[in-house]
C-alpha positions as CSV (number, residue, x, y, z in Angstrom):
1,M,-29.3,-200.6,44.0
2,R,-32.2,-199.4,46.2
3,S,-30.8,-195.9,46.4
4,T,-30.4,-195.8,42.6
5,S,-34.1,-196.8,42.2
6,I,-35.2,-194.1,44.6
7,R,-33.1,-191.5,42.7
8,V,-34.7,-192.6,39.4
9,V,-38.2,-192.4,40.8
10,F,-37.5,-189.1,42.5
11,G,-36.0,-187.7,39.2
12,F,-39.0,-188.9,37.3
13,M,-41.5,-187.3,39.8
14,L,-39.5,-184.1,39.7
15,G,-39.7,-184.1,35.9
16,V,-43.5,-184.7,36.0
17,L,-44.0,-181.9,38.5
18,T,-41.8,-179.5,36.6
19,T,-43.7,-180.3,33.4
20,F,-47.0,-179.9,35.2
21,A,-45.9,-176.5,36.6
22,A,-44.9,-175.3,33.2
23,L,-48.2,-176.4,31.7
24,A,-50.1,-174.7,34.5
25,S,-48.3,-171.4,34.0
26,D,-48.9,-171.6,30.2
27,V,-52.6,-172.1,31.0
28,D,-52.6,-169.3,33.5
29,E,-50.7,-167.0,31.1
30,A,-53.3,-167.7,28.4
31,S,-56.1,-167.0,30.9
32,I,-54.5,-163.6,31.8
33,R,-54.1,-162.8,28.0
34,D,-57.8,-163.6,27.6
35,I,-58.6,-161.1,30.4
36,Q,-56.8,-158.5,28.2
37,T,-58.8,-159.5,25.2
38,R,-62.0,-159.2,27.2
39,Q,-60.9,-155.9,28.5
40,A,-60.6,-154.5,25.0
41,A,-63.9,-156.1,24.0
42,A,-65.8,-154.7,27.0
43,W,-64.2,-151.2,26.5
44,N,-65.0,-151.2,22.8
45,A,-68.6,-152.3,23.5
46,H,-68.7,-149.5,26.1
47,D,-70.0,-152.1,28.6
48,A,-69.1,-150.9,32.1
49,N,-70.5,-154.0,33.7
50,A,-68.4,-156.4,31.6
51,Y,-65.3,-154.3,32.2
52,A,-65.9,-154.1,36.0
53,N,-66.4,-157.9,36.1
54,L,-62.8,-158.3,35.2
55,F,-61.9,-157.1,38.7
56,S,-62.2,-158.7,42.1
57,E,-65.0,-157.4,44.2
58,G,-62.5,-155.2,46.2
59,G,-60.4,-154.4,43.1
60,D,-59.2,-150.9,42.5
61,V,-58.3,-148.6,39.6
62,V,-56.0,-145.6,39.4
63,N,-56.7,-144.1,35.9
64,V,-54.5,-142.0,33.8
65,L,-55.6,-138.8,35.6
66,G,-54.8,-140.3,39.0
67,W,-58.4,-140.8,40.0
68,W,-58.7,-143.7,42.4
69,W,-61.8,-145.9,42.2
70,R,-62.2,-148.5,44.9
71,G,-64.3,-151.7,44.5
72,R,-66.1,-153.2,41.5
73,P,-69.3,-151.2,42.1
74,E,-67.5,-147.8,41.9
75,I,-65.4,-149.0,38.9
76,Q,-68.7,-149.8,37.1
77,R,-70.4,-146.6,38.1
78,K,-67.5,-144.4,37.0
79,L,-67.1,-146.2,33.7
80,T,-70.8,-145.9,33.0
81,D,-70.4,-142.2,33.4
82,A,-67.2,-142.1,31.2
83,F,-68.8,-144.2,28.5
84,A,-71.8,-141.8,28.3
85,W,-69.7,-139.1,26.6
86,V,-65.9,-139.0,27.1
87,F,-65.2,-142.6,25.8
88,R,-68.5,-143.1,23.9
89,D,-66.6,-143.3,20.5
90,S,-63.3,-144.7,21.8
91,K,-61.6,-147.8,20.7
92,L,-59.0,-149.6,22.9
93,T,-56.4,-151.8,21.3
94,I,-54.1,-154.0,23.4
95,T,-50.7,-154.0,21.8
96,D,-48.5,-156.0,24.2
97,V,-49.0,-158.1,27.3
98,Q,-46.1,-159.2,29.6
99,T,-46.8,-161.3,32.7
100,R,-44.6,-162.3,35.6
101,F,-45.9,-164.8,38.2
102,I,-45.1,-164.0,41.8
103,D,-46.5,-167.3,42.9
104,H,-49.1,-169.8,41.6
105,S,-52.0,-167.4,42.4
106,T,-50.5,-163.9,41.9
107,A,-49.3,-162.2,38.8
108,I,-48.1,-158.8,37.7
109,T,-49.0,-157.9,34.1
110,H,-47.9,-154.9,32.1
111,V,-50.3,-154.1,29.3
112,R,-49.5,-151.6,26.5
113,W,-52.4,-150.0,24.7
114,T,-53.6,-147.5,22.2
115,L,-56.8,-145.5,22.4
116,D,-58.6,-143.7,19.6
117,G,-61.7,-141.6,19.6
118,A,-61.7,-140.4,23.2
119,K,-62.8,-136.9,24.2
120,V,-60.9,-134.9,26.7
121,P,-62.6,-134.5,30.1
122,P,-62.7,-130.9,31.5
123,G,-59.5,-129.9,33.1
124,A,-57.5,-132.8,31.6
125,P,-54.4,-132.4,29.5
126,T,-54.7,-133.5,25.9
127,P,-54.0,-137.2,26.3
128,P,-51.5,-139.2,24.4
129,R,-53.0,-142.1,22.4
130,E,-50.7,-144.7,24.0
131,G,-50.2,-146.0,27.5
132,I,-49.3,-148.8,29.8
133,Q,-51.2,-150.4,32.6
134,I,-49.8,-152.4,35.4
135,Q,-52.2,-154.9,36.8
136,I,-51.9,-157.2,39.8
137,L,-54.1,-160.3,39.3
138,Q,-55.0,-163.0,41.7
139,K,-56.4,-166.5,41.0
140,V,-59.3,-167.3,43.3
141,S,-61.4,-170.5,42.9
142,G,-59.6,-171.1,39.6
143,Q,-60.4,-167.7,38.1
144,W,-58.0,-164.8,37.5
145,L,-59.3,-161.4,38.4
146,I,-57.6,-157.9,38.5
147,T,-57.0,-156.9,42.0
148,S,-55.2,-153.6,41.4
149,F,-54.8,-151.6,38.2
150,Q,-52.7,-148.5,37.5
151,N,-53.0,-146.8,34.1
152,T,-50.5,-144.3,32.7
153,N,-50.3,-142.3,29.5
154,S,-47.0,-142.8,27.7
155,I,-44.9,-140.8,25.3
156,P,-41.8,-142.0,23.4
157,E,-38.8,-142.2,25.7
158,H,-35.9,-139.8,25.2
159,P,-32.5,-139.7,27.0
160,F,-32.4,-137.5,30.1
161,P,-30.6,-134.2,29.4
162,K,-27.1,-134.0,30.8
163,G,-27.5,-130.3,31.7
164,P,-29.6,-127.2,30.9
165,P,-30.4,-126.6,27.3
166,S,-27.7,-124.4,25.8
167,A,-30.3,-121.9,24.4
168,L,-31.3,-121.0,27.9
169,V,-27.8,-120.0,29.1
170,N,-25.5,-117.5,27.5
171,P,-22.1,-118.5,28.8
172,G,-20.6,-115.0,28.8
173,S,-23.6,-113.2,30.3
174,G,-23.2,-114.4,33.8
175,A,-27.0,-115.0,33.7
176,E,-28.3,-118.1,35.4
177,P,-30.7,-120.4,33.7
178,P,-34.4,-120.0,34.8
179,H,-35.4,-121.9,37.9
């Protein structure tokens, strides 16, 4: 009888803890989605300070050109410069957010976006208007902040070729495809 009571109490406690963990992750996921909403709002207001404050003090960014900015002050400084001309008329739209929790205080989030109105910085290829970010976020003192951020332009995916394009090789010529 006593072991049955202990099992019932243990089962009840396990159920409460599981429910609490699910609720906590729902709250955490909503907080991370809110960061993405604030990211778009700060970008669209061209507010480098608000954007940089989404990051931890030691957070870093690798942008779509591969430029690596280390620490919140540098992120703010670089975005202030970018908003002066290149992104002055740009509008960021977040189109999808997918989060995976590594533990109770660490999350990896993939964020799909579109961007309109950006100018091309000197030396940069003409950018696609869509991309995906990968963010590592950490919860510190109850607040989620971006610790690391990688941004990548994206284009529609196509299957990999199974060989060289037939137009480049004339089978009877003995010619090799260009290298």
